[in-house]
MIDO-241033 format. One record per residue (C-alpha): residue number from 1; x, y, z. Coordinates in steps of 0.25 Angstrom, whole numbers. Layout:
! residues N
<seq->NUM; east->X; north->Y; up->Z>
...
! end
This chain:
! residues 432
<seq->1; east->256; north->577; up->384>
<seq->2; east->243; north->578; up->392>
<seq->3; east->237; north->566; up->386>
<seq->4; east->248; north->557; up->388>
<seq->5; east->247; north->561; up->403>
<seq->6; east->232; north->558; up->402>
<seq->7; east->236; north->544; up->398>
<seq->8; east->245; north->542; up->410>
<seq->9; east->233; north->547; up->418>
<seq->10; east->224; north->537; up->412>
<seq->11; east->233; north->525; up->415>
<seq->12; east->235; north->530; up->429>
<seq->13; east->220; north->532; up->432>
<seq->14; east->217; north->518; up->425>
<seq->15; east->227; north->512; up->434>
<seq->16; east->221; north->518; up->447>
<seq->17; east->207; north->512; up->442>
<seq->18; east->212; north->498; up->442>
<seq->19; east->215; north->500; up->457>
<seq->20; east->202; north->507; up->461>
<seq->21; east->188; north->511; up->455>
<seq->22; east->186; north->524; up->448>
<seq->23; east->180; north->535; up->456>
<seq->24; east->176; north->545; up->446>
<seq->25; east->163; north->549; up->440>
<seq->26; east->155; north->539; up->431>
<seq->27; east->156; north->541; up->417>
<seq->28; east->144; north->533; up->414>
<seq->29; east->135; north->543; up->409>
<seq->30; east->133; north->542; up->394>
<seq->31; east->131; north->556; up->390>
<seq->32; east->141; north->563; up->382>
<seq->33; east->153; north->569; up->388>
<seq->34; east->160; north->582; up->382>
<seq->35; east->175; north->583; up->384>
<seq->36; east->185; north->593; up->377>
<seq->37; east->176; north->594; up->364>
<seq->38; east->173; north->579; up->363>
<seq->39; east->161; north->571; up->368>
<seq->40; east->159; north->557; up->371>
<seq->41; east->152; north->547; up->380>
<seq->42; east->158; north->544; up->393>
<seq->43; east->158; north->529; up->396>
<seq->44; east->148; north->522; up->406>
<seq->45; east->147; north->510; up->413>
<seq->46; east->158; north->512; up->424>
<seq->47; east->166; north->523; up->418>
<seq->48; east->170; north->534; up->426>
<seq->49; east->176; north->548; up->422>
<seq->50; east->190; north->551; up->429>
<seq->51; east->188; north->565; up->435>
<seq->52; east->204; north->567; up->436>
<seq->53; east->209; north->567; up->422>
<seq->54; east->217; north->578; up->417>
<seq->55; east->211; north->589; up->410>
<seq->56; east->208; north->585; up->395>
<seq->57; east->205; north->571; up->398>
<seq->58; east->192; north->563; up->401>
<seq->59; east->193; north->549; up->407>
<seq->60; east->185; north->538; up->411>
<seq->61; east->188; north->525; up->420>
<seq->62; east->182; north->513; up->423>
<seq->63; east->187; north->501; up->431>
<seq->64; east->183; north->487; up->427>
<seq->65; east->182; north->475; up->436>
<seq->66; east->180; north->461; up->430>
<seq->67; east->181; north->450; up->441>
<seq->68; east->196; north->451; up->446>
<seq->69; east->199; north->459; up->434>
<seq->70; east->201; north->475; up->436>
<seq->71; east->203; north->485; up->425>
<seq->72; east->202; north->500; up->422>
<seq->73; east->199; north->507; up->408>
<seq->74; east->200; north->522; up->406>
<seq->75; east->194; north->530; up->394>
<seq->76; east->201; north->543; up->391>
<seq->77; east->199; north->556; up->382>
<seq->78; east->208; north->567; up->381>
<seq->79; east->205; north->580; up->375>
<seq->80; east->206; north->581; up->360>
<seq->81; east->220; north->585; up->355>
<seq->82; east->219; north->596; up->343>
<seq->83; east->225; north->591; up->331>
<seq->84; east->236; north->602; up->331>
<seq->85; east->242; north->595; up->343>
<seq->86; east->245; north->583; up->335>
<seq->87; east->240; north->573; up->323>
<seq->88; east->229; north->563; up->327>
<seq->89; east->238; north->551; up->325>
<seq->90; east->248; north->556; up->334>
<seq->91; east->240; north->561; up->345>
<seq->92; east->233; north->547; up->344>
<seq->93; east->246; north->537; up->344>
<seq->94; east->251; north->546; up->356>
<seq->95; east->240; north->544; up->365>
<seq->96; east->237; north->530; up->361>
<seq->97; east->250; north->527; up->367>
<seq->98; east->249; north->536; up->379>
<seq->99; east->248; north->524; up->390>
<seq->100; east->262; north->522; up->395>
<seq->101; east->266; north->508; up->390>
<seq->102; east->256; north->508; up->379>
<seq->103; east->264; north->516; up->370>
<seq->104; east->273; north->504; up->367>
<seq->105; east->261; north->496; up->364>
<seq->106; east->256; north->495; up->349>
<seq->107; east->241; north->497; up->348>
<seq->108; east->233; north->483; up->347>
<seq->109; east->222; north->489; up->339>
<seq->110; east->221; north->502; up->331>
<seq->111; east->211; north->509; up->320>
<seq->112; east->207; north->522; up->315>
<seq->113; east->194; north->527; up->307>
<seq->114; east->184; north->537; up->308>
<seq->115; east->174; north->541; up->318>
<seq->116; east->159; north->543; up->316>
<seq->117; east->163; north->559; up->315>
<seq->118; east->173; north->556; up->305>
<seq->119; east->185; north->558; up->314>
<seq->120; east->197; north->550; up->314>
<seq->121; east->198; north->540; up->325>
<seq->122; east->210; north->531; up->329>
<seq->123; east->210; north->520; up->339>
<seq->124; east->220; north->509; up->345>
<seq->125; east->222; north->500; up->357>
<seq->126; east->235; north->497; up->365>
<seq->127; east->238; north->487; up->376>
<seq->128; east->244; north->485; up->385>
<seq->129; east->253; north->490; up->395>
<seq->130; east->253; north->487; up->409>
<seq->131; east->254; north->494; up->422>
<seq->132; east->253; north->488; up->436>
<seq->133; east->251; north->475; up->430>
<seq->134; east->238; north->480; up->422>
<seq->135; east->236; north->479; up->407>
<seq->136; east->233; north->493; up->401>
<seq->137; east->229; north->495; up->386>
<seq->138; east->220; north->508; up->379>
<seq->139; east->212; north->510; up->368>
<seq->140; east->214; north->524; up->362>
<seq->141; east->206; north->531; up->351>
<seq->142; east->208; north->544; up->344>
<seq->143; east->199; north->553; up->336>
<seq->144; east->202; north->565; up->328>
<seq->145; east->194; north->575; up->320>
<seq->146; east->206; north->582; up->314>
<seq->147; east->206; north->593; up->324>
<seq->148; east->206; north->586; up->338>
<seq->149; east->212; north->571; up->342>
<seq->150; east->205; north->564; up->353>
<seq->151; east->211; north->551; up->360>
<seq->152; east->202; north->543; up->368>
<seq->153; east->208; north->531; up->376>
<seq->154; east->204; north->519; up->385>
<seq->155; east->213; north->514; up->395>
<seq->156; east->212; north->500; up->400>
<seq->157; east->219; north->494; up->412>
<seq->158; east->218; north->479; up->416>
<seq->159; east->205; north->477; up->407>
<seq->160; east->201; north->464; up->401>
<seq->161; east->189; north->456; up->395>
<seq->162; east->176; north->462; up->397>
<seq->163; east->181; north->474; up->404>
<seq->164; east->191; north->478; up->393>
<seq->165; east->179; north->475; up->384>
<seq->166; east->170; north->486; up->392>
<seq->167; east->181; north->496; up->393>
<seq->168; east->183; north->496; up->378>
<seq->169; east->168; north->496; up->375>
<seq->170; east->166; north->508; up->384>
<seq->171; east->179; north->516; up->376>
<seq->172; east->173; north->512; up->363>
<seq->173; east->160; north->518; up->366>
<seq->174; east->167; north->530; up->372>
<seq->175; east->175; north->532; up->359>
<seq->176; east->163; north->531; up->350>
<seq->177; east->156; north->541; up->359>
<seq->178; east->168; north->551; up->357>
<seq->179; east->166; north->564; up->349>
<seq->180; east->178; north->573; up->347>
<seq->181; east->169; north->585; up->344>
<seq->182; east->156; north->584; up->352>
<seq->183; east->148; north->589; up->341>
<seq->184; east->151; north->576; up->332>
<seq->185; east->144; north->563; up->332>
<seq->186; east->150; north->551; up->340>
<seq->187; east->153; north->537; up->335>
<seq->188; east->139; north->533; up->333>
<seq->189; east->134; north->528; up->320>
<seq->190; east->125; north->539; up->316>
<seq->191; east->119; north->535; up->301>
<seq->192; east->124; north->546; up->291>
<seq->193; east->114; north->554; up->283>
<seq->194; east->106; north->546; up->273>
<seq->195; east->109; north->533; up->281>
<seq->196; east->100; north->521; up->281>
<seq->197; east->89; north->515; up->273>
<seq->198; east->91; north->500; up->276>
<seq->199; east->84; north->492; up->287>
<seq->200; east->86; north->477; up->291>
<seq->201; east->96; north->466; up->293>
<seq->202; east->104; north->461; up->282>
<seq->203; east->114; north->449; up->282>
<seq->204; east->126; north->446; up->271>
<seq->205; east->134; north->433; up->271>
<seq->206; east->149; north->437; up->272>
<seq->207; east->159; north->426; up->269>
<seq->208; east->174; north->425; up->267>
<seq->209; east->188; north->420; up->274>
<seq->210; east->196; north->427; up->285>
<seq->211; east->209; north->423; up->293>
<seq->212; east->207; north->416; up->307>
<seq->213; east->215; north->417; up->320>
<seq->214; east->222; north->403; up->317>
<seq->215; east->228; north->407; up->303>
<seq->216; east->217; north->401; up->294>
<seq->217; east->205; north->407; up->286>
<seq->218; east->190; north->406; up->290>
<seq->219; east->179; north->407; up->281>
<seq->220; east->168; north->416; up->286>
<seq->221; east->153; north->418; up->283>
<seq->222; east->146; north->429; up->291>
<seq->223; east->132; north->435; up->289>
<seq->224; east->135; north->450; up->291>
<seq->225; east->122; north->458; up->296>
<seq->226; east->118; north->472; up->293>
<seq->227; east->107; north->477; up->300>
<seq->228; east->102; north->491; up->294>
<seq->229; east->95; north->501; up->301>
<seq->230; east->86; north->511; up->293>
<seq->231; east->93; north->523; up->299>
<seq->232; east->107; north->521; up->294>
<seq->233; east->114; north->511; up->305>
<seq->234; east->117; north->497; up->302>
<seq->235; east->123; north->484; up->311>
<seq->236; east->132; north->473; up->307>
<seq->237; east->125; north->466; up->319>
<seq->238; east->111; north->463; up->322>
<seq->239; east->105; north->471; up->333>
<seq->240; east->100; north->464; up->346>
<seq->241; east->85; north->463; up->346>
<seq->242; east->84; north->475; up->355>
<seq->243; east->92; north->485; up->347>
<seq->244; east->90; north->491; up->334>
<seq->245; east->102; north->494; up->324>
<seq->246; east->103; north->508; up->331>
<seq->247; east->105; north->503; up->344>
<seq->248; east->114; north->491; up->340>
<seq->249; east->123; north->501; up->334>
<seq->250; east->124; north->510; up->346>
<seq->251; east->127; north->499; up->354>
<seq->252; east->137; north->492; up->345>
<seq->253; east->142; north->502; up->335>
<seq->254; east->153; north->493; up->329>
<seq->255; east->141; north->485; up->323>
<seq->256; east->135; north->496; up->316>
<seq->257; east->137; north->507; up->305>
<seq->258; east->129; north->515; up->296>
<seq->259; east->125; north->514; up->282>
<seq->260; east->120; north->523; up->271>
<seq->261; east->114; north->521; up->257>
<seq->262; east->120; north->529; up->247>
<seq->263; east->122; north->530; up->231>
<seq->264; east->110; north->526; up->222>
<seq->265; east->101; north->537; up->217>
<seq->266; east->87; north->542; up->214>
<seq->267; east->83; north->529; up->206>
<seq->268; east->90; north->518; up->214>
<seq->269; east->94; north->515; up->227>
<seq->270; east->107; north->516; up->235>
<seq->271; east->119; north->509; up->230>
<seq->272; east->129; north->510; up->242>
<seq->273; east->128; north->509; up->256>
<seq->274; east->138; north->516; up->266>
<seq->275; east->143; north->510; up->278>
<seq->276; east->148; north->517; up->291>
<seq->277; east->153; north->507; up->300>
<seq->278; east->158; north->509; up->315>
<seq->279; east->170; north->500; up->313>
<seq->280; east->177; north->500; up->327>
<seq->281; east->175; north->501; up->342>
<seq->282; east->177; north->516; up->341>
<seq->283; east->168; north->521; up->330>
<seq->284; east->176; north->521; up->318>
<seq->285; east->168; north->523; up->306>
<seq->286; east->170; north->516; up->293>
<seq->287; east->163; north->519; up->280>
<seq->288; east->160; north->509; up->268>
<seq->289; east->152; north->511; up->256>
<seq->290; east->146; north->498; up->248>
<seq->291; east->137; north->496; up->236>
<seq->292; east->123; north->494; up->241>
<seq->293; east->110; north->488; up->234>
<seq->294; east->97; north->483; up->239>
<seq->295; east->92; north->469; up->234>
<seq->296; east->78; north->467; up->238>
<seq->297; east->78; north->466; up->254>
<seq->298; east->93; north->463; up->254>
<seq->299; east->105; north->472; up->251>
<seq->300; east->118; north->472; up->245>
<seq->301; east->130; north->479; up->251>
<seq->302; east->143; north->479; up->245>
<seq->303; east->139; north->468; up->235>
<seq->304; east->135; north->458; up->247>
<seq->305; east->120; north->454; up->248>
<seq->306; east->115; north->458; up->262>
<seq->307; east->102; north->450; up->265>
<seq->308; east->90; north->456; up->273>
<seq->309; east->88; north->447; up->286>
<seq->310; east->73; north->449; up->292>
<seq->311; east->71; north->448; up->306>
<seq->312; east->66; north->435; up->313>
<seq->313; east->51; north->436; up->317>
<seq->314; east->48; north->435; up->332>
<seq->315; east->47; north->420; up->335>
<seq->316; east->56; north->414; up->325>
<seq->317; east->61; north->400; up->329>
<seq->318; east->71; north->390; up->322>
<seq->319; east->73; north->377; up->322>
<seq->320; east->87; north->371; up->320>
<seq->321; east->101; north->370; up->324>
<seq->322; east->112; north->381; up->319>
<seq->323; east->127; north->380; up->320>
<seq->324; east->138; north->390; up->321>
<seq->325; east->151; north->385; up->317>
<seq->326; east->165; north->393; up->317>
<seq->327; east->178; north->387; up->314>
<seq->328; east->193; north->393; up->311>
<seq->329; east->206; north->386; up->311>
<seq->330; east->219; north->389; up->305>
<seq->331; east->234; north->387; up->306>
<seq->332; east->247; north->394; up->306>
<seq->333; east->262; north->387; up->305>
<seq->334; east->263; north->385; up->319>
<seq->335; east->248; north->385; up->325>
<seq->336; east->233; north->381; up->322>
<seq->337; east->220; north->384; up->327>
<seq->338; east->205; north->382; up->326>
<seq->339; east->192; north->386; up->333>
<seq->340; east->178; north->380; up->331>
<seq->341; east->165; north->386; up->336>
<seq->342; east->151; north->379; up->335>
<seq->343; east->138; north->384; up->339>
<seq->344; east->124; north->376; up->338>
<seq->345; east->111; north->383; up->339>
<seq->346; east->98; north->375; up->340>
<seq->347; east->85; north->383; up->339>
<seq->348; east->71; north->376; up->341>
<seq->349; east->57; north->379; up->336>
<seq->350; east->54; north->379; up->351>
<seq->351; east->62; north->392; up->353>
<seq->352; east->73; north->384; up->360>
<seq->353; east->89; north->385; up->357>
<seq->354; east->100; north->376; up->361>
<seq->355; east->115; north->379; up->358>
<seq->356; east->128; north->372; up->359>
<seq->357; east->141; north->375; up->353>
<seq->358; east->157; north->371; up->353>
<seq->359; east->169; north->379; up->352>
<seq->360; east->183; north->372; up->349>
<seq->361; east->196; north->378; up->346>
<seq->362; east->211; north->371; up->344>
<seq->363; east->225; north->376; up->342>
<seq->364; east->239; north->372; up->340>
<seq->365; east->253; north->380; up->340>
<seq->366; east->267; north->374; up->336>
<seq->367; east->280; north->381; up->344>
<seq->368; east->293; north->376; up->347>
<seq->369; east->290; north->362; up->340>
<seq->370; east->278; north->359; up->348>
<seq->371; east->263; north->359; up->347>
<seq->372; east->253; north->366; up->356>
<seq->373; east->238; north->366; up->354>
<seq->374; east->225; north->366; up->361>
<seq->375; east->210; north->361; up->357>
<seq->376; east->197; north->366; up->364>
<seq->377; east->183; north->364; up->363>
<seq->378; east->170; north->368; up->371>
<seq->379; east->156; north->365; up->368>
<seq->380; east->146; north->376; up->372>
<seq->381; east->136; north->371; up->382>
<seq->382; east->122; north->369; up->377>
<seq->383; east->113; north->381; up->379>
<seq->384; east->97; north->381; up->376>
<seq->385; east->85; north->390; up->378>
<seq->386; east->75; north->397; up->370>
<seq->387; east->77; north->407; up->357>
<seq->388; east->71; north->418; up->351>
<seq->389; east->72; north->424; up->337>
<seq->390; east->67; north->437; up->332>
<seq->391; east->73; north->448; up->323>
<seq->392; east->87; north->446; up->323>
<seq->393; east->90; north->440; up->337>
<seq->394; east->90; north->426; up->342>
<seq->395; east->89; north->427; up->357>
<seq->396; east->92; north->414; up->365>
<seq->397; east->87; north->412; up->380>
<seq->398; east->95; north->399; up->387>
<seq->399; east->88; north->391; up->396>
<seq->400; east->96; north->398; up->407>
<seq->401; east->91; north->412; up->404>
<seq->402; east->102; north->418; up->396>
<seq->403; east->98; north->426; up->385>
<seq->404; east->106; north->429; up->371>
<seq->405; east->103; north->436; up->360>
<seq->406; east->109; north->435; up->346>
<seq->407; east->107; north->441; up->332>
<seq->408; east->101; north->432; up->322>
<seq->409; east->99; north->433; up->308>
<seq->410; east->95; north->423; up->296>
<seq->411; east->102; north->427; up->285>
<seq->412; east->93; north->419; up->276>
<seq->413; east->79; north->423; up->280>
<seq->414; east->70; north->412; up->281>
<seq->415; east->80; north->402; up->283>
<seq->416; east->88; north->398; up->295>
<seq->417; east->99; north->389; up->290>
<seq->418; east->109; north->400; up->294>
<seq->419; east->107; north->409; up->308>
<seq->420; east->117; north->421; up->310>
<seq->421; east->117; north->421; up->325>
<seq->422; east->126; north->434; up->330>
<seq->423; east->132; north->434; up->316>
<seq->424; east->136; north->419; up->317>
<seq->425; east->131; north->410; up->307>
<seq->426; east->123; north->397; up->312>
<seq->427; east->120; north->387; up->301>
<seq->428; east->107; north->377; up->303>
<seq->429; east->113; north->364; up->305>
<seq->430; east->103; north->356; up->296>
<seq->431; east->106; north->365; up->286>
<seq->432; east->92; north->369; up->283>
! end
């Protein structure tokens, strides 16, 4: 089976990369590349194309060095397999387990859905086997249009921390750019025909309970945000001050989706809204339809009220202290644990800020008739500087020159009892 031999080749090549830097041609161009009837954008930023692959295989490789840590990664795509050579699930399962040693490992993560072009897509992660004391893992993605099956793979060797995250991010972007047929659209968020019609930032308070990591139950209250673009895109996060919704969705597609108003008729407005969301790293599309109605400047979606939030004018100042607090605790038959986080943010009329905080945690376990545990806590050093609030952004510039930018909305326009900063609820301490 040529693809199984190719996987062995990938393993040997990645192992060689650990010992020596790559000496191949850069893959850094972002122009589209055609391969065996498919099209994709090769990864940039240090990835190089391997010129010595077998016919029908395209590979790019990168070596990572973070301090004393050394690792390598390889992205591989093989010539699409005609459907008459085997069903998609069988082909995917065989190739996903083709790295020696990983065929015995159960997938640590898996999923499936459809692409922006309507094709079936599957993905899974496997970890780990070792060779020469180096950890090896894979991410595998399969795409099928019913006529041909394509399998894409990321092989990671010795990667951890930021290096592993960078390799996965590059592979994710590679998969999203991949088209089984060069004539079809890539996994970008293209609003469907008839999409659009809304504009602005809206918020909805969502409450409920959910299990926590300690075996207990937490109450949650979150202000969910939707930022609508008139052309048919929307984002579940507030774009930075330098980006509009379209630019944000190109950079962080997982935050975004498209929407379309439907139903109604000549004498009344639309009564339903269709959302198409990109639900995973690889561009899977999920379609949902909900009841819709306008309520003055506000919206009702699925029966929930979504209030319009106006942007803050330039030069907005605040005067007070706001507190974010999170606590979680629980216990099982033999263990218990808790964690608490507090952040205090003081904003003054003269444009100054001060912030402090505290983090604490505790845990205990019973085993063999004995009990072990720990308790820890840490205060965040006080920071101060100047702040600017404008639009939907809060910018903090520390006295040390460090600059940070956060999303900022006031769910209750004209009142500052609650500030939602990067999705976290900060309550005014004096209760005004």
